C-alpha positions in Angstrom: 149.6 192.5 123.4 150.0 188.7 123.6 146.8 188.1 124.8 145.2 190.0 122.0 147.0 187.9 119.6 146.1 184.5 121.2 142.5 185.7 121.4 142.3 186.9 117.8 143.2 183.4 116.7 140.0 182.2 118.1 137.9 184.9 116.8 136.7 183.3 113.5 136.7 180.2 111.6 137.7 179.7 107.9 137.0 181.4 104.6 137.6 178.3 102.1 135.8 175.1 101.5 138.0 172.2 102.9 136.3 169.2 104.1 138.8 166.5 104.5 136.1 164.5 106.1 135.0 163.7 102.4 137.2 160.9 102.8 134.2 158.9 104.2 132.8 159.2 100.6 135.7 157.7 98.9 137.4 161.0 98.2 140.9 160.2 99.4 142.9 162.8 97.5 142.2 166.4 96.3 143.2 167.1 92.8 140.0 165.8 91.2 137.7 167.9 93.1 140.0 170.9 93.7 142.2 173.0 91.4 144.9 173.4 94.4 146.4 169.7 94.3 146.3 169.9 98.2 142.8 170.9 98.4 140.6 173.8 99.2 139.4 176.7 97.3 138.1 176.8 93.6 136.2 173.9 92.6 136.6 171.6 89.5 133.5 170.6 87.5 133.8 167.2 89.3 134.3 168.6 92.4 130.9 170.8 92.0 129.0 167.7 91.1 130.4 165.7 93.9 129.4 168.6 96.2 125.8 168.7 95.3 125.7 164.9 95.1 127.5 164.1 98.6 127.2 167.4 100.7 123.6 168.3 100.8 121.0 167.0 102.7 118.7 164.6 100.7 121.2 164.2 98.2 120.7 162.3 95.0 117.1 163.5 94.5 115.9 165.7 91.9 117.3 164.0 88.7 118.2 166.5 85.9 117.0 169.4 88.2 120.4 168.9 90.1 122.7 170.1 87.3 126.0 171.3 88.9 127.6 174.4 88.1 128.0 178.2 88.7 124.9 179.8 90.2 123.1 176.3 90.9 123.9 175.3 87.2 122.2 178.3 85.8 125.3 179.7 84.3 127.5 177.7 81.7 131.1 178.4 81.1 133.6 176.9 78.8 135.0 173.7 79.7 138.5 175.2 80.2 137.1 178.2 82.6 136.2 177.8 86.2 134.5 180.6 88.2 133.1 180.7 91.7 132.4 182.9 94.6 132.0 182.6 98.2 130.3 184.3 101.1 130.3 183.7 104.8 129.1 185.7 107.5 128.7 185.1 111.3 127.9 186.3 114.6 130.7 185.7 117.2 130.1 185.8 120.9 133.0 185.6 123.1 133.6 185.9 126.9 137.1 185.8 128.8 137.6 185.4 132.6 141.1 185.4 134.3 142.7 187.9 132.1 145.0 190.6 133.9 144.1 194.2 133.9 145.5 196.2 131.2 146.1 192.9 128.9 143.6 194.1 126.3 141.6 191.1 126.5 137.7 191.1 126.5 136.1 191.0 129.8 134.0 188.4 131.6 130.6 189.9 130.0 129.6 188.3 126.7 130.5 190.5 123.6 128.8 189.8 120.4 130.2 191.1 116.8 129.1 190.8 113.2 131.8 189.3 111.2 132.3 189.1 107.6 134.6 186.1 107.3 134.7 186.0 103.3 133.5 187.7 100.4 135.5 186.2 97.6 135.4 185.7 93.7 137.4 183.1 92.3 138.7 182.2 88.7 140.5 179.3 87.4 141.8 177.8 83.9 142.3 174.0 83.0 143.4 174.0 79.5 145.6 171.4 78.1 148.7 171.2 80.4 148.0 175.2 81.6 146.4 175.4 85.2 145.9 178.7 86.7 143.8 180.4 89.6 143.2 183.5 91.4 141.0 185.0 93.9 140.0 188.5 95.1 138.1 189.3 98.1 137.1 192.0 100.6 137.8 192.0 104.3 136.8 194.4 106.9 139.5 193.2 109.8 141.1 196.3 110.7 144.3 194.9 111.7 145.0 192.9 108.7 143.7 195.9 106.4 146.3 198.0 108.3 148.7 195.7 106.7 147.4 194.6 103.4 144.4 196.6 102.5 140.7 195.9 102.5 141.2 194.1 98.9 143.0 190.7 98.9 143.9 188.2 96.8 144.4 185.1 98.9 145.6 183.0 95.9 147.0 183.7 92.5 149.3 181.3 90.6 149.9 179.7 87.1 151.0 176.2 86.6 152.0 173.4 84.2 150.6 170.0 84.3 152.6 168.0 81.7 150.8 164.5 82.6 147.3 165.3 83.3 146.9 166.1 87.1 149.8 163.7 88.1 152.3 166.5 88.4 152.0 170.1 88.6 154.9 172.9 88.8 153.3 176.3 89.8 154.3 179.6 90.8 152.7 182.5 92.7 150.7 183.0 95.8 149.5 179.6 97.3 148.5 177.9 100.8 151.3 176.0 102.4 151.4 172.4 101.8 151.3 171.2 105.8 149.1 169.1 108.0 145.0 168.9 107.5 143.5 171.3 105.6 140.3 171.8 107.4 137.7 174.7 107.9 138.9 175.6 111.5 141.7 177.6 110.6 141.7 178.9 114.1 143.0 175.6 115.5 146.4 175.7 117.4 147.8 173.3 114.9 147.1 175.7 112.2 148.0 179.0 114.2 151.2 177.8 115.9 152.7 176.2 112.6 151.4 179.3 110.7 149.8 177.2 108.1 146.2 178.3 107.9 144.3 178.9 104.6 142.6 182.1 105.6 145.4 184.7 105.5 148.8 182.8 105.8 149.6 181.9 102.2 152.8 182.6 100.7 154.6 183.5 97.4 156.5 180.8 96.0 157.2 177.8 93.6 155.7 174.3 94.3 155.9 170.9 92.9 153.0 168.5 93.4 152.3 164.8 92.7 148.9 163.0 92.9 147.9 159.3 92.4 145.4 157.2 94.0 147.5 156.3 96.7 150.1 159.0 97.3 149.6 162.9 97.5 152.7 165.0 98.0 153.7 168.4 97.6 156.7 170.6 98.0 156.8 174.3 98.2 159.9 176.8 98.3 158.6 179.7 100.2 160.0 183.2 98.7 157.9 185.3 101.2 154.4 187.0 101.3 154.8 190.1 99.0 151.1 191.4 100.1 153.0 192.7 103.3 156.0 194.8 103.8 158.8 195.6 104.8 160.9 192.7 103.3 162.2 192.0 106.8 158.8 190.7 107.8 158.8 188.1 104.9 159.7 184.4 105.8 161.8 182.3 103.3 162.3 178.5 103.3 160.5 175.5 102.3 157.1 173.6 103.3 156.2 170.0 102.5 153.6 167.5 103.0 153.0 164.0 101.8 150.0 161.7 102.5 149.6 157.8 101.8 146.5 156.2 101.5 147.2 152.5 102.4 143.5 151.4 102.0 140.0 153.2 101.2 139.0 155.2 104.1 142.4 155.7 105.7 145.0 158.5 105.0 148.2 158.8 106.9 151.0 161.6 106.3 153.7 163.8 107.4 154.7 167.7 107.2 157.8 169.8 107.4 158.4 173.4 107.6 161.6 175.5 107.9 161.8 179.3 107.3 164.0 182.2 108.3 162.7 185.8 108.7 164.6 188.9 109.6 162.1 190.2 111.8 159.5 187.8 113.0 156.0 189.1 113.5 155.5 187.7 117.1 159.1 187.8 118.4 160.3 191.1 116.5 163.7 189.8 116.0 165.3 187.3 113.5 164.1 183.6 113.8 164.4 180.3 112.4 161.2 178.5 112.6 160.7 174.7 111.9 157.4 172.8 112.3 157.4 168.9 111.8 154.4 166.4 112.5 152.2 163.5 111.5 148.4 163.6 110.6 145.8 161.0 109.9 142.2 160.9 108.3 140.4 157.6 108.7 136.7 156.5 108.3 136.1 153.2 110.2 132.5 153.6 109.2 130.5 156.0 106.4 129.0 157.9 109.3 132.2 158.7 111.0 135.6 160.3 110.3 138.4 160.7 112.5 141.1 163.6 112.0 144.3 163.7 114.1 147.3 165.9 113.8 150.4 166.4 116.1 153.4 168.8 115.4 156.6 169.9 116.9 157.2 173.7 116.6 160.8 174.9 117.2 161.8 178.7 117.4 165.3 179.8 117.3 165.2 183.6 118.0 168.3 185.8 117.8 169.5 187.0 121.2 167.0 184.8 123.1 166.9 181.0 123.8 165.6 178.5 121.9 162.1 176.8 122.4 160.4 173.7 121.4 156.4 173.4 121.7 154.1 170.9 120.7 150.5 171.3 119.3 147.8 168.4 118.7 144.3 168.1 117.8 141.7 165.2 117.7 138.4 165.6 115.8 135.4 163.5 115.2 132.9 164.1 112.5 129.6 161.9 112.8 127.1 162.3 109.7 123.9 160.7 111.5 122.0 161.6 108.2 123.2 162.9 104.9 124.1 166.8 105.2 123.9 167.1 109.0 127.4 167.0 110.7 127.9 166.7 114.4 131.8 167.5 115.1 133.6 167.3 118.5 137.3 168.5 118.7 139.9 168.5 121.3 143.3 170.5 121.0 146.4 171.1 123.2 149.2 173.5 123.0 152.5 173.4 124.9 154.7 176.2 124.0 157.8 175.0 125.2 158.7 178.0 127.7 159.8 176.8 131.1 157.4 179.1 132.9 154.3 178.5 130.7 151.8 175.7 131.3 150.0 173.8 128.5 146.8 175.1 127.1 144.1 173.1 126.1 140.5 173.5 124.5 137.5 171.7 123.2 135.1 172.5 120.4 131.5 171.3 119.6 129.8 172.2 116.3 126.7 171.5 114.1 127.0 172.1 110.5 124.1 171.7 108.4 124.2 171.5 104.5 120.3 172.2 104.2 120.4 173.6 100.6 122.5 173.2 97.6 125.7 175.3 97.8 124.6 176.5 101.3 125.3 175.5 104.8 124.6 177.1 108.3 127.0 176.4 111.2 126.6 176.5 114.9 130.0 176.3 116.8 130.7 176.4 120.9 134.3 176.8 121.8 136.2 176.6 125.3 140.0 177.2 125.8 142.1 177.5 129.0 144.9 179.3 127.8 148.2 180.0 129.7 150.4 183.0 129.6 153.5 182.5 131.8 152.0 182.1 135.2 148.8 183.4 134.3 145.6 181.4 133.0 142.5 182.4 131.5 139.3 180.8 130.3 137.8 181.8 126.9 134.3 180.7 125.8 132.9 181.6 122.3 129.8 181.0 120.2 129.8 181.3 116.6 126.7 181.2 114.2 127.7 181.1 110.6 126.0 181.1 107.1 127.9 180.0 104.2 127.0 180.4 100.4 129.2 179.4 97.7 128.2 180.0 93.8 
């Protein structure tokens, strides 16, 4: 089963728009472009305008014809109402060598699947100090549907912002504030800390602060009430702070501590901790470097505590506007004495060829250790993404 769990994390990429490399365009923070103060998901009006202007190849042309908004600017909504939709589909090919017999892992032959990654509708409210956001989507992942059903609301929350967008208090189901929010939610830094933005949102209460130089958020985690029984729900806190010492550079730290009565992986009570550092840097407009390193500590009942380490380093080069060449390296050290470190590399091309539409090609390779066993996984992913 552990083979299936690890391989499943590499099977698809993300469902939400989260582009931390926008720091190259002077967007050091998140709150001006996203309803979520830590980034990703539903865009504000300003976020839509910047997306049309900065993301798409040959941006800046077309004058008034490039009006931003829902359905390429053809649908007007009141200033207080934000609407959006996202659709992402992909073809995923995988090949695994070295897996022991009976592990449940795919074999050495290439296997291709059509994957529906995202089919979501989103809505938000920004009226005076009132803030709210909700999404409703369809999933076709049988393992997830068995737990939460085929319809899922990844986010739904209401909030109060007494001083514009400087302070925001909100409650509901939200993304956990931790590390770099990026589209590659299957990276080990997201999976091992359990903070990806695909399906690991939690219910809770959060307080966020946003300014030109500082972004911080603290969330009290009350559990994910889209799953049951209650013993599977983790409770604790997650926090992130990011400082912008100068334009084009942001450095931050994250911390998470939770307790669960029946850990989904270990099947016993467990105290989990994750603490780490991250950075985003754009030494030149064509280049963005993203880095994150986290320590993950588990204290399961009836077993020895383990302390693992995960890291990632990514370079995003934009040789011409709208075309991204992305290289990523990552490591995973689980902290168990008998298990070696795992490591992997990604290469990707992401082409924002049209307004509100991009196509992406990924090739991924990982050497993964499970106790004394090691296996090689190769995967390619071709995906098309449309957001309205």
